TORPA-4810 file (N, C-alpha, C, O; in nm, 3 decimals):
<nodes>
NODE_1_-3.051_8.600_-10.783_-2.913_8.573_-10.752_-2.907_8.446_-10.667_-2.986_8.431_-10.573_X
NODE_2_-2.815_8.356_-10.698_-2.802_8.233_-10.622_-2.692_8.247_-10.519_-2.594_8.319_-10.539_X
NODE_3_-2.711_8.179_-10.411_-2.610_8.182_-10.305_-2.497_8.085_-10.340_-2.521_7.970_-10.377_X
NODE_4_-2.376_8.133_-10.328_-2.261_8.046_-10.353_-2.235_7.963_-10.227_-2.231_8.016_-10.116_X
NODE_5_-2.217_7.835_-10.248_-2.191_7.746_-10.135_-2.045_7.757_-10.097_-1.957_7.730_-10.179_X
NODE_6_-2.018_7.797_-9.973_-1.881_7.809_-9.927_-1.835_7.675_-9.873_-1.897_7.616_-9.785_X
NODE_7_-1.725_7.629_-9.928_-1.670_7.504_-9.879_-1.518_7.522_-9.867_-1.458_7.603_-9.938_X
NODE_8_-1.462_7.447_-9.781_-1.319_7.452_-9.759_-1.251_7.360_-9.860_-1.276_7.240_-9.859_X
NODE_9_-1.166_7.414_-9.946_-1.096_7.328_-10.042_-1.010_7.223_-9.969_-0.971_7.242_-9.854_X
NODE_10_-0.983_7.115_-10.039_-0.914_7.002_-9.977_-0.776_7.042_-9.924_-0.739_7.001_-9.814_X
NODE_11_-0.701_7.120_-9.998_-0.568_7.161_-9.953_-0.576_7.244_-9.826_-0.498_7.226_-9.733_X
NODE_12_-0.671_7.336_-9.824_-0.687_7.419_-9.705_-0.729_7.336_-9.585_-0.687_7.361_-9.472_X
NODE_13_-0.813_7.235_-9.610_-0.856_7.146_-9.501_-0.736_7.070_-9.445_-0.721_7.059_-9.323_X
NODE_14_-0.651_7.017_-9.533_-0.535_6.942_-9.488_-0.436_7.030_-9.413_-0.376_6.987_-9.315_X
NODE_15_-0.419_7.153_-9.458_-0.332_7.247_-9.386_-0.387_7.273_-9.246_-0.313_7.271_-9.148_X
NODE_16_-0.517_7.297_-9.238_-0.579_7.326_-9.108_-0.569_7.204_-9.016_-0.547_7.218_-8.896_X
NODE_17_-0.586_7.085_-9.072_-0.578_6.964_-8.991_-0.436_6.945_-8.938_-0.418_6.904_-8.823_X
NODE_18_-0.336_6.973_-9.020_-0.197_6.962_-8.975_-0.164_7.061_-8.866_-0.097_7.027_-8.768_X
NODE_19_-0.209_7.181_-8.882_-0.184_7.285_-8.781_-0.254_7.250_-8.651_-0.197_7.267_-8.543_X
NODE_20_-0.378_7.202_-8.661_-0.453_7.165_-8.540_-0.386_7.047_-8.469_-0.381_7.045_-8.346_X
NODE_21_-0.336_6.951_-8.545_-0.268_6.836_-8.484_-0.140_6.878_-8.413_-0.112_6.831_-8.303_X
NODE_22_-0.064_6.967_-8.476_0.058_7.017_-8.413_0.029_7.095_-8.287_0.099_7.083_-8.186_X
NODE_23_-0.075_7.176_-8.293_-0.112_7.255_-8.176_-0.158_7.165_-8.062_-0.129_7.192_-7.945_X
NODE_24_-0.228_7.058_-8.095_-0.273_6.965_-7.992_-0.154_6.895_-7.928_-0.153_6.874_-7.806_X
NODE_25_-0.054_6.859_-8.007_0.066_6.796_-7.953_0.143_6.889_-7.861_0.189_6.848_-7.754_X
NODE_26_0.158_7.014_-7.902_0.227_7.111_-7.818_0.150_7.137_-7.688_0.210_7.151_-7.581_X
NODE_27_0.019_7.141_-7.698_-0.061_7.163_-7.577_-0.047_7.046_-7.481_-0.042_7.065_-7.360_X
NODE_28_-0.042_6.925_-7.534_-0.027_6.807_-7.448_0.106_6.810_-7.375_0.113_6.774_-7.257_X
NODE_29_0.211_6.851_-7.444_0.343_6.858_-7.379_0.346_6.970_-7.277_0.400_6.953_-7.168_X
NODE_30_0.290_7.083_-7.312_0.294_7.199_-7.223_0.211_7.176_-7.097_0.244_7.229_-6.990_X
NODE_31_0.104_7.100_-7.108_0.014_7.082_-6.995_0.040_6.953_-6.918_-0.036_6.920_-6.826_X
NODE_32_0.144_6.879_-6.953_0.171_6.754_-6.882_0.214_6.785_-6.739_0.293_6.877_-6.716_X
NODE_33_0.161_6.711_-6.642_0.187_6.743_-6.502_0.326_6.705_-6.452_0.375_6.766_-6.357_X
NODE_34_0.391_6.606_-6.512_0.519_6.559_-6.462_0.629_6.584_-6.564_0.603_6.589_-6.685_X
NODE_35_0.748_6.598_-6.517_0.862_6.609_-6.607_0.936_6.476_-6.606_0.935_6.403_-6.507_X
NODE_36_0.999_6.445_-6.717_1.070_6.318_-6.728_1.209_6.330_-6.667_1.273_6.435_-6.676_X
NODE_37_1.255_6.223_-6.604_1.388_6.220_-6.545_1.468_6.112_-6.614_1.415_6.006_-6.649_X
NODE_38_1.594_6.137_-6.634_1.682_6.040_-6.699_1.716_5.928_-6.602_1.725_5.949_-6.481_X
NODE_39_1.733_5.809_-6.656_1.771_5.694_-6.574_1.916_5.709_-6.531_2.001_5.753_-6.609_X
NODE_40_1.944_5.671_-6.409_2.079_5.679_-6.356_2.144_5.541_-6.370_2.088_5.442_-6.323_X
NODE_41_2.260_5.533_-6.435_2.324_5.403_-6.451_2.371_5.347_-6.317_2.414_5.422_-6.228_X
NODE_42_2.363_5.216_-6.304_2.405_5.150_-6.181_2.558_5.147_-6.180_2.621_5.111_-6.279_X
NODE_43_2.616_5.184_-6.067_2.762_5.187_-6.056_2.816_5.045_-6.060_2.765_4.956_-5.992_X
NODE_44_2.921_5.023_-6.139_2.984_4.893_-6.147_2.914_4.795_-6.239_2.961_4.683_-6.257_X
NODE_45_2.802_4.835_-6.299_2.730_4.746_-6.389_2.793_4.745_-6.527_2.864_4.838_-6.565_X
NODE_46_2.765_4.639_-6.601_2.816_4.630_-6.737_2.741_4.728_-6.826_2.620_4.747_-6.811_X
NODE_47_2.812_4.788_-6.916_2.747_4.876_-7.012_2.800_4.846_-7.150_2.907_4.787_-7.166_X
NODE_48_2.726_4.886_-7.248_2.768_4.863_-7.385_2.711_4.735_-7.442_2.612_4.681_-7.392_X
NODE_49_2.775_4.688_-7.547_2.728_4.571_-7.620_2.748_4.443_-7.539_2.856_4.418_-7.485_X
NODE_50_2.643_4.362_-7.532_2.651_4.232_-7.464_2.594_4.126_-7.557_2.481_4.139_-7.605_X
NODE_51_2.669_4.024_-7.581_2.625_3.917_-7.670_2.549_3.813_-7.587_2.609_3.720_-7.532_X
NODE_52_2.418_3.831_-7.579_2.334_3.742_-7.501_2.286_3.627_-7.589_2.316_3.622_-7.708_X
NODE_53_2.210_3.534_-7.529_2.165_3.416_-7.603_2.076_3.453_-7.722_2.090_3.395_-7.829_X
NODE_54_1.985_3.549_-7.703_1.897_3.584_-7.816_1.975_3.652_-7.927_1.937_3.640_-8.044_X
NODE_55_2.080_3.724_-7.895_2.165_3.785_-7.998_2.239_3.677_-8.074_2.249_3.681_-8.197_X
NODE_56_2.293_3.579_-8.002_2.363_3.468_-8.067_2.269_3.390_-8.158_2.308_3.349_-8.268_X
NODE_57_2.144_3.369_-8.115_2.045_3.300_-8.197_2.018_3.379_-8.324_2.007_3.321_-8.432_X
NODE_58_2.006_3.510_-8.312_1.984_3.594_-8.429_2.100_3.582_-8.527_2.079_3.569_-8.648_X
NODE_59_2.220_3.586_-8.476_2.337_3.574_-8.563_2.336_3.441_-8.638_2.370_3.436_-8.756_X
NODE_60_2.299_3.334_-8.571_2.293_3.203_-8.637_2.186_3.200_-8.746_2.209_3.145_-8.853_X
NODE_61_2.070_3.258_-8.718_1.962_3.257_-8.815_1.985_3.353_-8.932_1.930_3.334_-9.040_X
NODE_62_2.066_3.455_-8.910_2.088_3.557_-9.013_2.193_3.515_-9.115_2.208_3.580_-9.218_X
NODE_63_2.264_3.409_-9.089_2.367_3.364_-9.183_2.301_3.309_-9.308_2.198_3.242_-9.302_X
NODE_64_2.365_3.338_-9.424_2.317_3.281_-9.548_2.427_3.264_-9.646_2.403_3.216_-9.757_X
</nodes>
């Protein structure tokens, strides 16, 4: 009797790799030492769309 060589089929390997990658990502988030804080907007500062020099340059170059 010959021994059958056990190998992981390609689909099963890819499934396992995806699950392992997801688990590693979740572990990294769960074990991170610091929590993120949102930036506080400066009072009285401009907000929203601002047409700066680089934006104006882009508009000029994008014309056709």
